[in-house]
N, C-alpha and C positions, 0 to 999 in steps of 0.2 A: 502186699508181698506175697500172698497165699495165689492169687489172679494171678501178680506178673510171672508167678514161677510157676505156673503150668502152662501157662499161654506162651511164654519164652519158648518155653522146651517142646511145643507141639507143631507139627510137621505138617499136620493138615488144613483143612478150611473150618475156621470160627465167624461162626452166623449170629446174631439177636436177632430173637425175635424177640417181638414185647407186641402184644394186643393195644388197643386203643387205652386202656384202662392203664395198666404197665406203664404205657409213656407218659401218661400222664404223672404217674405215681414218680419218674424219673424225674419230671419236668419238676415237680414237685420237690423233691429233695434239692433239688439244682438252687432252685428258688431259695430255700428255707438257708442252705449253705451260704448263697450269695447275700441273702438278709444278714447271717451272723458274720459272717467276714467284715461288714461294714458298722458292727456293732462297737464298742468297746463296753462289754459286758467281763462280768465274772464268770470261770469257765469256759469262755469263750473259745478256746485252744481246745479242750477235753470236747468240748461241745462238738466243734469243726470235725474234728477226729472220729468219731463216732457217728455222725452222719456221712463221712465220707465212708467211712465201714458198709454201712447202710446201703448206700448207694451201690458199693462194690459187689454187696452180698444178694443184691437188688439184679443188678446185672448180671452176674456170674450165673444166678438159676436161671436166668433166662439165656443163656450162653450154650450153643449146640457146638462139640466140635466133633468133625466130619475128616475120616482119616481117606485119605488118599492112599492108604495102601491097599491092594484087591482084599488082603485078607480082614482086615478091618481088625485086625488083634489090638495096634495101636489103639484105635477110637475106643475100645473095650475098655483098657490099662486105663486109658486117659479120662473116662467116663465112671472109673473105678478108685483113681485118683480124686478125682472132683467129688465122689461120694467122701470120702474119710476127710477133707478139709471140709465140708459142710455138716457132718456127724461124727468128728472124731470126737466131742464130750459125750456123745450118748455109747463109746466105748462099742464101735461095731465089731465082729468078732468075723476073722478071717475066714470062716465060711459062708457068713453075708455076702463081703463083700465081693467075696465069688461068684458068689450067685450075681452079682449085679455084674461083673463083666462077662458072664455069661458063662464058667468052667467051672470045675470042682477046684476044690481048695488046694490039693496038692499040687496042680499044674499051676493054679493061679498066684501060688508061693516060690514057685521056680521063676515065672515071667517078673512078679513083682520084684523080686531082689533083681533080675536082671536091667529092670528097668532104674530102678532108685538107686541102686547100689546097697541099701540096705534091707533086712528082712521086714517082713509086716510089721511087725509089734516093737521094733525101734522106730517105724518108720511113723507109727503111732504118738507111740511116745517123744518122739521129736515134736508131732507137731504139738502137742498138748502142752512140751513146756516153751517153744515159742508164743503161742497164747498166753500163756504164766506170764511169761518174760512181758509179753506186751501191759499187759494188766498193773502189775509191778512198777511198768516204768509210768504208766499215765492215771493210776486211779490210788486211794487210797485204802482200796480193800485191805483186808487184813491177809495173811498167808492162809488161815484156813479158810477164809473165801474163795481164794484165789487157787487153792488147790479144788475147791472141789466144781467150781466154775471154767477148770481147766478139762475134767472128766477123769481126774482119779478119785477112785474111790476110799485112797484113808489119807491121813497127814502125817504119818509116820513114812509111807512109800514115797508120795509127793517129796516129801523133805529130804530122805535119803537119794531120791533119783535127782534129784534139783542139786541136791551137793554134789552129786558124782559126776553130773555133767559139765556144770561150772565152777567148780572148787569154789564156791561160798554158800550162804543161806539163803533162802528169799528176799531175807529183811534188810541183810548184807546189801545183795543186788537191787533192792530197791535203793535204797540209799544212793551208790553209784552210780545207777541210771536217771532219777526222776529228773524229769523235763524240766 
């Protein structure tokens, strides 16, 4: 979803550059996916889902977004958004992400909100919640484990934000949405 979300709204060229070693890694992941798909084992679906995530992340890391915009501003913003999607669990600061985009924090903040429709902190929180929801649906991790795996720094904050945004607790959400 993350990869498609970024790619679908992108108006420039998307270039995938794989070295021989990277290509071999992609082929190996695809081979593992195929073998697992043909098996009838416990946790098959979870394993396939995780392999697909690994494959997408591997491809995503090797993808370059080249803007057709002569100012290259859109390309810099996409680079920053891609960084957020890859590092949201580390809680990157606005200043750090602005640096990735090659601009100062104030200018980046304004442009970011224009591009995404929400402020930086809200976007980061949405990204963490989306990941937490995926974990709640597809894993047996506790709410505490999911809290920290999603990049939240405290369980109480995670519970408050989750309930505020979904109108239910993480435990309730997991019960309703289990695969």
